[in-house]
Chimera marker file (.cmm) of the C-alpha trace (Angstrom):
<marker_set name="trace">
<marker id="1" x="-72.245" y="-20.492" z="-17.155" r="1" g="1" b="0" radius="0.5"/>
<marker id="2" x="-75.348" y="-20.695" z="-19.328" r="1" g="1" b="0" radius="0.5"/>
<marker id="3" x="-76.616" y="-23.609" z="-17.220" r="1" g="1" b="0" radius="0.5"/>
<marker id="4" x="-76.179" y="-21.574" z="-14.023" r="1" g="1" b="0" radius="0.5"/>
<marker id="5" x="-78.081" y="-18.631" z="-15.454" r="1" g="1" b="0" radius="0.5"/>
<marker id="6" x="-80.838" y="-20.901" z="-16.756" r="1" g="1" b="0" radius="0.5"/>
<marker id="7" x="-81.112" y="-22.678" z="-13.422" r="1" g="1" b="0" radius="0.5"/>
<marker id="8" x="-81.337" y="-19.397" z="-11.515" r="1" g="1" b="0" radius="0.5"/>
<marker id="9" x="-83.962" y="-18.101" z="-13.914" r="1" g="1" b="0" radius="0.5"/>
<marker id="10" x="-85.984" y="-21.285" z="-13.397" r="1" g="1" b="0" radius="0.5"/>
<marker id="11" x="-85.776" y="-20.940" z="-9.635" r="1" g="1" b="0" radius="0.5"/>
<marker id="12" x="-86.897" y="-17.321" z="-9.850" r="1" g="1" b="0" radius="0.5"/>
<marker id="13" x="-89.914" y="-18.279" z="-11.965" r="1" g="1" b="0" radius="0.5"/>
<marker id="14" x="-90.954" y="-20.982" z="-9.524" r="1" g="1" b="0" radius="0.5"/>
<marker id="15" x="-90.085" y="-19.241" z="-6.274" r="1" g="1" b="0" radius="0.5"/>
<marker id="16" x="-90.812" y="-15.660" z="-7.275" r="1" g="1" b="0" radius="0.5"/>
<marker id="17" x="-94.556" y="-15.657" z="-6.599" r="1" g="1" b="0" radius="0.5"/>
<marker id="18" x="-94.003" y="-17.247" z="-3.190" r="1" g="1" b="0" radius="0.5"/>
<marker id="19" x="-92.007" y="-14.279" z="-1.901" r="1" g="1" b="0" radius="0.5"/>
<marker id="20" x="-93.169" y="-10.748" z="-1.309" r="1" g="1" b="0" radius="0.5"/>
<marker id="21" x="-91.364" y="-8.253" z="-3.486" r="1" g="1" b="0" radius="0.5"/>
<marker id="22" x="-89.312" y="-6.311" z="-0.961" r="1" g="1" b="0" radius="0.5"/>
<marker id="23" x="-88.435" y="-2.892" z="-2.338" r="1" g="1" b="0" radius="0.5"/>
<marker id="24" x="-84.963" y="-2.271" z="-3.700" r="1" g="1" b="0" radius="0.5"/>
<marker id="25" x="-83.469" y="1.047" z="-2.585" r="1" g="1" b="0" radius="0.5"/>
<marker id="26" x="-80.092" y="2.673" z="-3.147" r="1" g="1" b="0" radius="0.5"/>
<marker id="27" x="-77.972" y="2.997" z="-0.008" r="1" g="1" b="0" radius="0.5"/>
<marker id="28" x="-74.366" y="4.120" z="-0.152" r="1" g="1" b="0" radius="0.5"/>
<marker id="29" x="-74.490" y="4.100" z="-3.956" r="1" g="1" b="0" radius="0.5"/>
<marker id="30" x="-75.510" y="0.422" z="-4.243" r="1" g="1" b="0" radius="0.5"/>
<marker id="31" x="-78.951" y="-1.116" z="-4.829" r="1" g="1" b="0" radius="0.5"/>
<marker id="32" x="-79.995" y="-2.714" z="-1.527" r="1" g="1" b="0" radius="0.5"/>
<marker id="33" x="-82.848" y="-5.015" z="-0.509" r="1" g="1" b="0" radius="0.5"/>
<marker id="34" x="-84.151" y="-5.727" z="2.984" r="1" g="1" b="0" radius="0.5"/>
<marker id="35" x="-85.377" y="-9.313" z="3.364" r="1" g="1" b="0" radius="0.5"/>
<marker id="36" x="-87.788" y="-9.862" z="6.238" r="1" g="1" b="0" radius="0.5"/>
<marker id="37" x="-87.692" y="-12.884" z="8.498" r="1" g="1" b="0" radius="0.5"/>
<marker id="38" x="-90.015" y="-11.460" z="11.155" r="1" g="1" b="0" radius="0.5"/>
<marker id="39" x="-92.615" y="-14.122" z="10.324" r="1" g="1" b="0" radius="0.5"/>
<marker id="40" x="-90.166" y="-17.046" z="10.468" r="1" g="1" b="0" radius="0.5"/>
<marker id="41" x="-88.858" y="-19.317" z="13.217" r="1" g="1" b="0" radius="0.5"/>
<marker id="42" x="-85.130" y="-19.307" z="12.556" r="1" g="1" b="0" radius="0.5"/>
<marker id="43" x="-84.747" y="-22.148" z="15.030" r="1" g="1" b="0" radius="0.5"/>
<marker id="44" x="-86.451" y="-24.509" z="12.587" r="1" g="1" b="0" radius="0.5"/>
<marker id="45" x="-85.054" y="-26.017" z="9.397" r="1" g="1" b="0" radius="0.5"/>
<marker id="46" x="-88.096" y="-24.896" z="7.421" r="1" g="1" b="0" radius="0.5"/>
<marker id="47" x="-87.792" y="-21.316" z="8.701" r="1" g="1" b="0" radius="0.5"/>
<marker id="48" x="-84.130" y="-21.169" z="7.684" r="1" g="1" b="0" radius="0.5"/>
<marker id="49" x="-84.888" y="-22.714" z="4.296" r="1" g="1" b="0" radius="0.5"/>
<marker id="50" x="-87.608" y="-20.138" z="3.672" r="1" g="1" b="0" radius="0.5"/>
<marker id="51" x="-85.289" y="-17.271" z="4.647" r="1" g="1" b="0" radius="0.5"/>
<marker id="52" x="-82.490" y="-18.590" z="2.433" r="1" g="1" b="0" radius="0.5"/>
<marker id="53" x="-84.930" y="-18.803" z="-0.484" r="1" g="1" b="0" radius="0.5"/>
<marker id="54" x="-86.022" y="-15.213" z="0.100" r="1" g="1" b="0" radius="0.5"/>
<marker id="55" x="-82.382" y="-14.081" z="0.248" r="1" g="1" b="0" radius="0.5"/>
<marker id="56" x="-81.509" y="-15.898" z="-2.990" r="1" g="1" b="0" radius="0.5"/>
<marker id="57" x="-84.520" y="-14.357" z="-4.708" r="1" g="1" b="0" radius="0.5"/>
<marker id="58" x="-83.589" y="-10.846" z="-3.522" r="1" g="1" b="0" radius="0.5"/>
<marker id="59" x="-79.951" y="-11.307" z="-4.560" r="1" g="1" b="0" radius="0.5"/>
<marker id="60" x="-81.106" y="-12.435" z="-8.012" r="1" g="1" b="0" radius="0.5"/>
<marker id="61" x="-83.285" y="-9.325" z="-8.345" r="1" g="1" b="0" radius="0.5"/>
<marker id="62" x="-80.348" y="-7.120" z="-7.325" r="1" g="1" b="0" radius="0.5"/>
<marker id="63" x="-77.669" y="-8.702" z="-9.486" r="1" g="1" b="0" radius="0.5"/>
<marker id="64" x="-79.122" y="-10.311" z="-12.620" r="1" g="1" b="0" radius="0.5"/>
<marker id="65" x="-80.710" y="-8.663" z="-15.631" r="1" g="1" b="0" radius="0.5"/>
<marker id="66" x="-82.660" y="-10.242" z="-18.443" r="1" g="1" b="0" radius="0.5"/>
<marker id="67" x="-81.222" y="-10.493" z="-21.914" r="1" g="1" b="0" radius="0.5"/>
<marker id="68" x="-78.064" y="-11.635" z="-23.627" r="1" g="1" b="0" radius="0.5"/>
<marker id="69" x="-74.776" y="-10.101" z="-22.588" r="1" g="1" b="0" radius="0.5"/>
<marker id="70" x="-71.094" y="-10.803" z="-22.829" r="1" g="1" b="0" radius="0.5"/>
<marker id="71" x="-69.210" y="-13.174" z="-20.550" r="1" g="1" b="0" radius="0.5"/>
<marker id="72" x="-67.552" y="-10.407" z="-18.520" r="1" g="1" b="0" radius="0.5"/>
<marker id="73" x="-70.947" y="-8.932" z="-17.614" r="1" g="1" b="0" radius="0.5"/>
<marker id="74" x="-72.302" y="-12.338" z="-16.619" r="1" g="1" b="0" radius="0.5"/>
<marker id="75" x="-69.229" y="-12.932" z="-14.435" r="1" g="1" b="0" radius="0.5"/>
<marker id="76" x="-69.834" y="-9.569" z="-12.739" r="1" g="1" b="0" radius="0.5"/>
<marker id="77" x="-73.469" y="-10.541" z="-12.109" r="1" g="1" b="0" radius="0.5"/>
<marker id="78" x="-72.326" y="-13.839" z="-10.587" r="1" g="1" b="0" radius="0.5"/>
<marker id="79" x="-69.802" y="-12.061" z="-8.331" r="1" g="1" b="0" radius="0.5"/>
<marker id="80" x="-72.527" y="-9.643" z="-7.261" r="1" g="1" b="0" radius="0.5"/>
<marker id="81" x="-74.915" y="-12.514" z="-6.466" r="1" g="1" b="0" radius="0.5"/>
<marker id="82" x="-72.325" y="-14.485" z="-4.483" r="1" g="1" b="0" radius="0.5"/>
<marker id="83" x="-71.282" y="-11.342" z="-2.605" r="1" g="1" b="0" radius="0.5"/>
<marker id="84" x="-74.888" y="-10.569" z="-1.662" r="1" g="1" b="0" radius="0.5"/>
<marker id="85" x="-75.361" y="-14.130" z="-0.394" r="1" g="1" b="0" radius="0.5"/>
<marker id="86" x="-72.158" y="-13.872" z="1.667" r="1" g="1" b="0" radius="0.5"/>
<marker id="87" x="-73.381" y="-10.619" z="3.258" r="1" g="1" b="0" radius="0.5"/>
<marker id="88" x="-76.659" y="-12.266" z="4.156" r="1" g="1" b="0" radius="0.5"/>
<marker id="89" x="-75.013" y="-15.400" z="5.591" r="1" g="1" b="0" radius="0.5"/>
<marker id="90" x="-73.148" y="-13.363" z="8.197" r="1" g="1" b="0" radius="0.5"/>
<marker id="91" x="-76.380" y="-11.704" z="9.310" r="1" g="1" b="0" radius="0.5"/>
<marker id="92" x="-78.396" y="-14.932" z="9.330" r="1" g="1" b="0" radius="0.5"/>
<marker id="93" x="-75.722" y="-16.767" z="11.322" r="1" g="1" b="0" radius="0.5"/>
<marker id="94" x="-75.718" y="-13.932" z="13.859" r="1" g="1" b="0" radius="0.5"/>
<marker id="95" x="-79.531" y="-13.949" z="14.149" r="1" g="1" b="0" radius="0.5"/>
<marker id="96" x="-79.693" y="-17.735" z="14.518" r="1" g="1" b="0" radius="0.5"/>
<marker id="97" x="-76.875" y="-17.878" z="17.055" r="1" g="1" b="0" radius="0.5"/>
<marker id="98" x="-78.130" y="-15.181" z="19.384" r="1" g="1" b="0" radius="0.5"/>
<marker id="99" x="-81.709" y="-15.478" z="20.647" r="1" g="1" b="0" radius="0.5"/>
<marker id="100" x="-81.604" y="-12.023" z="22.237" r="1" g="1" b="0" radius="0.5"/>
<marker id="101" x="-80.537" y="-10.497" z="18.929" r="1" g="1" b="0" radius="0.5"/>
<marker id="102" x="-83.345" y="-12.330" z="17.144" r="1" g="1" b="0" radius="0.5"/>
<marker id="103" x="-85.898" y="-10.858" z="19.539" r="1" g="1" b="0" radius="0.5"/>
<marker id="104" x="-84.383" y="-7.353" z="19.542" r="1" g="1" b="0" radius="0.5"/>
<marker id="105" x="-83.615" y="-7.113" z="15.840" r="1" g="1" b="0" radius="0.5"/>
<marker id="106" x="-85.769" y="-5.593" z="13.135" r="1" g="1" b="0" radius="0.5"/>
<marker id="107" x="-86.258" y="-9.044" z="11.644" r="1" g="1" b="0" radius="0.5"/>
<marker id="108" x="-84.571" y="-8.163" z="8.376" r="1" g="1" b="0" radius="0.5"/>
<marker id="109" x="-81.421" y="-9.030" z="6.480" r="1" g="1" b="0" radius="0.5"/>
<marker id="110" x="-79.974" y="-6.280" z="4.271" r="1" g="1" b="0" radius="0.5"/>
<marker id="111" x="-78.033" y="-7.185" z="1.144" r="1" g="1" b="0" radius="0.5"/>
<marker id="112" x="-76.432" y="-4.885" z="-1.407" r="1" g="1" b="0" radius="0.5"/>
<marker id="113" x="-75.379" y="-5.287" z="-5.016" r="1" g="1" b="0" radius="0.5"/>
<marker id="114" x="-71.685" y="-4.559" z="-5.415" r="1" g="1" b="0" radius="0.5"/>
<link id1="1" id2="2" r="1" g="1" b="0" radius="0.2"/>
<link id1="2" id2="3" r="1" g="1" b="0" radius="0.2"/>
<link id1="3" id2="4" r="1" g="1" b="0" radius="0.2"/>
<link id1="4" id2="5" r="1" g="1" b="0" radius="0.2"/>
<link id1="5" id2="6" r="1" g="1" b="0" radius="0.2"/>
<link id1="6" id2="7" r="1" g="1" b="0" radius="0.2"/>
<link id1="7" id2="8" r="1" g="1" b="0" radius="0.2"/>
<link id1="8" id2="9" r="1" g="1" b="0" radius="0.2"/>
<link id1="9" id2="10" r="1" g="1" b="0" radius="0.2"/>
<link id1="10" id2="11" r="1" g="1" b="0" radius="0.2"/>
<link id1="11" id2="12" r="1" g="1" b="0" radius="0.2"/>
<link id1="12" id2="13" r="1" g="1" b="0" radius="0.2"/>
<link id1="13" id2="14" r="1" g="1" b="0" radius="0.2"/>
<link id1="14" id2="15" r="1" g="1" b="0" radius="0.2"/>
<link id1="15" id2="16" r="1" g="1" b="0" radius="0.2"/>
<link id1="16" id2="17" r="1" g="1" b="0" radius="0.2"/>
<link id1="17" id2="18" r="1" g="1" b="0" radius="0.2"/>
<link id1="18" id2="19" r="1" g="1" b="0" radius="0.2"/>
<link id1="19" id2="20" r="1" g="1" b="0" radius="0.2"/>
<link id1="20" id2="21" r="1" g="1" b="0" radius="0.2"/>
<link id1="21" id2="22" r="1" g="1" b="0" radius="0.2"/>
<link id1="22" id2="23" r="1" g="1" b="0" radius="0.2"/>
<link id1="23" id2="24" r="1" g="1" b="0" radius="0.2"/>
<link id1="24" id2="25" r="1" g="1" b="0" radius="0.2"/>
<link id1="25" id2="26" r="1" g="1" b="0" radius="0.2"/>
<link id1="26" id2="27" r="1" g="1" b="0" radius="0.2"/>
<link id1="27" id2="28" r="1" g="1" b="0" radius="0.2"/>
<link id1="28" id2="29" r="1" g="1" b="0" radius="0.2"/>
<link id1="29" id2="30" r="1" g="1" b="0" radius="0.2"/>
<link id1="30" id2="31" r="1" g="1" b="0" radius="0.2"/>
<link id1="31" id2="32" r="1" g="1" b="0" radius="0.2"/>
<link id1="32" id2="33" r="1" g="1" b="0" radius="0.2"/>
<link id1="33" id2="34" r="1" g="1" b="0" radius="0.2"/>
<link id1="34" id2="35" r="1" g="1" b="0" radius="0.2"/>
<link id1="35" id2="36" r="1" g="1" b="0" radius="0.2"/>
<link id1="36" id2="37" r="1" g="1" b="0" radius="0.2"/>
<link id1="37" id2="38" r="1" g="1" b="0" radius="0.2"/>
<link id1="38" id2="39" r="1" g="1" b="0" radius="0.2"/>
<link id1="39" id2="40" r="1" g="1" b="0" radius="0.2"/>
<link id1="40" id2="41" r="1" g="1" b="0" radius="0.2"/>
<link id1="41" id2="42" r="1" g="1" b="0" radius="0.2"/>
<link id1="42" id2="43" r="1" g="1" b="0" radius="0.2"/>
<link id1="43" id2="44" r="1" g="1" b="0" radius="0.2"/>
<link id1="44" id2="45" r="1" g="1" b="0" radius="0.2"/>
<link id1="45" id2="46" r="1" g="1" b="0" radius="0.2"/>
<link id1="46" id2="47" r="1" g="1" b="0" radius="0.2"/>
<link id1="47" id2="48" r="1" g="1" b="0" radius="0.2"/>
<link id1="48" id2="49" r="1" g="1" b="0" radius="0.2"/>
<link id1="49" id2="50" r="1" g="1" b="0" radius="0.2"/>
<link id1="50" id2="51" r="1" g="1" b="0" radius="0.2"/>
<link id1="51" id2="52" r="1" g="1" b="0" radius="0.2"/>
<link id1="52" id2="53" r="1" g="1" b="0" radius="0.2"/>
<link id1="53" id2="54" r="1" g="1" b="0" radius="0.2"/>
<link id1="54" id2="55" r="1" g="1" b="0" radius="0.2"/>
<link id1="55" id2="56" r="1" g="1" b="0" radius="0.2"/>
<link id1="56" id2="57" r="1" g="1" b="0" radius="0.2"/>
<link id1="57" id2="58" r="1" g="1" b="0" radius="0.2"/>
<link id1="58" id2="59" r="1" g="1" b="0" radius="0.2"/>
<link id1="59" id2="60" r="1" g="1" b="0" radius="0.2"/>
<link id1="60" id2="61" r="1" g="1" b="0" radius="0.2"/>
<link id1="61" id2="62" r="1" g="1" b="0" radius="0.2"/>
<link id1="62" id2="63" r="1" g="1" b="0" radius="0.2"/>
<link id1="63" id2="64" r="1" g="1" b="0" radius="0.2"/>
<link id1="64" id2="65" r="1" g="1" b="0" radius="0.2"/>
<link id1="65" id2="66" r="1" g="1" b="0" radius="0.2"/>
<link id1="66" id2="67" r="1" g="1" b="0" radius="0.2"/>
<link id1="67" id2="68" r="1" g="1" b="0" radius="0.2"/>
<link id1="68" id2="69" r="1" g="1" b="0" radius="0.2"/>
<link id1="69" id2="70" r="1" g="1" b="0" radius="0.2"/>
<link id1="70" id2="71" r="1" g="1" b="0" radius="0.2"/>
<link id1="71" id2="72" r="1" g="1" b="0" radius="0.2"/>
<link id1="72" id2="73" r="1" g="1" b="0" radius="0.2"/>
<link id1="73" id2="74" r="1" g="1" b="0" radius="0.2"/>
<link id1="74" id2="75" r="1" g="1" b="0" radius="0.2"/>
<link id1="75" id2="76" r="1" g="1" b="0" radius="0.2"/>
<link id1="76" id2="77" r="1" g="1" b="0" radius="0.2"/>
<link id1="77" id2="78" r="1" g="1" b="0" radius="0.2"/>
<link id1="78" id2="79" r="1" g="1" b="0" radius="0.2"/>
<link id1="79" id2="80" r="1" g="1" b="0" radius="0.2"/>
<link id1="80" id2="81" r="1" g="1" b="0" radius="0.2"/>
<link id1="81" id2="82" r="1" g="1" b="0" radius="0.2"/>
<link id1="82" id2="83" r="1" g="1" b="0" radius="0.2"/>
<link id1="83" id2="84" r="1" g="1" b="0" radius="0.2"/>
<link id1="84" id2="85" r="1" g="1" b="0" radius="0.2"/>
<link id1="85" id2="86" r="1" g="1" b="0" radius="0.2"/>
<link id1="86" id2="87" r="1" g="1" b="0" radius="0.2"/>
<link id1="87" id2="88" r="1" g="1" b="0" radius="0.2"/>
<link id1="88" id2="89" r="1" g="1" b="0" radius="0.2"/>
<link id1="89" id2="90" r="1" g="1" b="0" radius="0.2"/>
<link id1="90" id2="91" r="1" g="1" b="0" radius="0.2"/>
<link id1="91" id2="92" r="1" g="1" b="0" radius="0.2"/>
<link id1="92" id2="93" r="1" g="1" b="0" radius="0.2"/>
<link id1="93" id2="94" r="1" g="1" b="0" radius="0.2"/>
<link id1="94" id2="95" r="1" g="1" b="0" radius="0.2"/>
<link id1="95" id2="96" r="1" g="1" b="0" radius="0.2"/>
<link id1="96" id2="97" r="1" g="1" b="0" radius="0.2"/>
<link id1="97" id2="98" r="1" g="1" b="0" radius="0.2"/>
<link id1="98" id2="99" r="1" g="1" b="0" radius="0.2"/>
<link id1="99" id2="100" r="1" g="1" b="0" radius="0.2"/>
<link id1="100" id2="101" r="1" g="1" b="0" radius="0.2"/>
<link id1="101" id2="102" r="1" g="1" b="0" radius="0.2"/>
<link id1="102" id2="103" r="1" g="1" b="0" radius="0.2"/>
<link id1="103" id2="104" r="1" g="1" b="0" radius="0.2"/>
<link id1="104" id2="105" r="1" g="1" b="0" radius="0.2"/>
<link id1="105" id2="106" r="1" g="1" b="0" radius="0.2"/>
<link id1="106" id2="107" r="1" g="1" b="0" radius="0.2"/>
<link id1="107" id2="108" r="1" g="1" b="0" radius="0.2"/>
<link id1="108" id2="109" r="1" g="1" b="0" radius="0.2"/>
<link id1="109" id2="110" r="1" g="1" b="0" radius="0.2"/>
<link id1="110" id2="111" r="1" g="1" b="0" radius="0.2"/>
<link id1="111" id2="112" r="1" g="1" b="0" radius="0.2"/>
<link id1="112" id2="113" r="1" g="1" b="0" radius="0.2"/>
<link id1="113" id2="114" r="1" g="1" b="0" radius="0.2"/>
</marker_set>
């Protein structure tokens, strides 16, 4: 578990400056982030990789806190992170699979901490 947390922290330090800090708001009682893909070509591997990196960064910001905590709290953070990624995957798959949706959509993926 410590290795996972350390690895995620390392990724956030490296990738963090590369991504704009989308605001986190509270919707329906849960912190929520909107991750933009309006500038990306989701038909390309590099566009999808960039979007997935942005989503992982946003999910980390929503679900992980700095500092030492007990195992139960860390497990909750991990569940939150995995849940946020699962929410995003459904939306990304839908946007990639439907060109009309990609054109008509707002160009954002919304994820929530739960």
